[in-house]
N, C-alpha and C positions, 0 to 999 in steps of 0.2 A: 254814395250810399244815400238812400232816400230817408224820408222822415218817418216811415213806418217799418216796423220789424215784426214779422210773424214767424211763428214756429209752433210746433206741436209737441206735446209731452205725452209720452206713453206710460200709462199707469202700470204696465207690466214690467217696464224697465226699472231696475232698483234706484238708479240716480234720479231718473224722472219722477219716480214715486215719492222720493224724498223732497224734491222741489214742489211738487203738487201738495204734499202735506204741510210743508212750511208756508206756502202761499195761502192755503186755506186758514192755517193758524193766524198768520199775520193779518189777513183781510177781515178777520172777525174782531180784531182789536179796535178800540176807539181811535179815531184819527184817520184811519184808512177807509176810503169809500169804495174803492174798486181795485181789481187786480192790477191795473196799469199803474196806479200810484205805488202799490207794494213793490212791483217790478222795478220801477224807476228808483225808488228809495233803496232797494237792494243793490242796483247797479251803481248809485252814487256812493253808498257805503263802501262797496268794493273798490271803487276808484279812490276814495279817501284813504282807506286802509293801505292800498298799494302805494300811494304817495307818502304816507306816514312811514311805512316800512322802508321806503327808499331814502327818505330823509334820515331816519334812525341809522340805517346802514351808512350812510354818508358820515353821520356824526360819529359812529363807531369807528369807522376808518380813520377819520380825522384824530380821534383820541388815541388810536393805536399808533398812528404815525407820531403824535406828539410824545407819547410815552417812550417809543423807540428813540427818538431824538434826544429826549431827556436822559435816557439811560446811557446813551453814547456820550453825551456831553459830561454827565457825571463820572463815567469811567475815565474819560480824558482828564478831567479835574483831579480825580483821585491819583492817577498815575503821575500827573505833574507834581502834585502836592507831596506825594511819597517820594519822588525823586528829589525835590527840593529838601525835604527833611533828611533824606539819606546823605545828600551833599553837605548840608549843614552839619550834621553829626560827624561825618568824615572830616570835614574841614576843623571842627573843634577838636577832634581826637588828634589830628595832625598838629594843630596849634599847641595843644597840651603837651605833646610829645616833644616838640621843638622847644617849648619853654623849659621842660625838664632837662633837655640837653644843654640849654644855654645856662641852667642853674647848676649843671654838673651832677644831677641826680642819676641820669640814665647814661651810660657810656655810648658813644656814637657808634661803636661797633655793634651794639644791640639794634640800633635804629636801621642799620643796613642789613641786618640779618646774620652777621658774622659775630659769633660769640667765642671769644678766646677761651682756651683752656685754663689760663690763669691771667690775672690782671696784676701788673706790677704796682705796688703801692710803696712810695718813698724809695724806690729803686732797688730795695733789697728783699722785701717780704712779698711773697706770691700768695694770692687768695684763690681758692677754688671757686668753681661756678656757684656752689651751694652757699659758700660764704659771701660771695659777691651779691647773690640774691638777698641774703639776710641784711647785708650792708645797705643795699638799695632800699629795702623796706623800712630799715631803721632810719635811713636818712630822709625819708619822706616826711616832709614837714607840713603837708596839706592835712585837712581835716581828717580825723580818725574815721576808718571805714569798718563796719562790722564785717563778719565773715560772709554773710549772705550777699552783700554788696560786692565784695571781692570776688565771690564766686560768679555772680552774674555778669560782672565786667569781664572776668576771665572767659566765660563761655561766649560772650560777645565777640571776643577776639581769638576764640579757639585756644585758650591758654589752659594748661593743666592747672588744677588747684592743689598742687603739692605743698 
């Protein structure tokens, strides 16, 4: 490509007419001495705008990638934390249940899911399921719970609030 560029603008063509009007307006402004300077300035401005647009696009792509990676990392951390909390709660519940069994508060048959129809007490008196439940609640020496707390714990373990 040589050092000179020549082209003609047709004032009857709409886009060429717009260019001619723009060139006339710009060349009459202070600081521009001829059309060559106006055209060079317009081309340089277009080049700078394109470079700036490419740089902004690159920054936008980088930010989008960073957001995506952050979202994935956050999701991973939340899942791991949730699993840890669930494991700790489950371990705590199992520990509390085991402690109650060791203290004789909860019969071992309830821990395994087998609930007898009657529980022998002192070898001769039989207690029904409802009476056994009342005895267990009465024997609970832990801190008193209000009904809403019992209800929430019951719903956590899918127990009926009878």
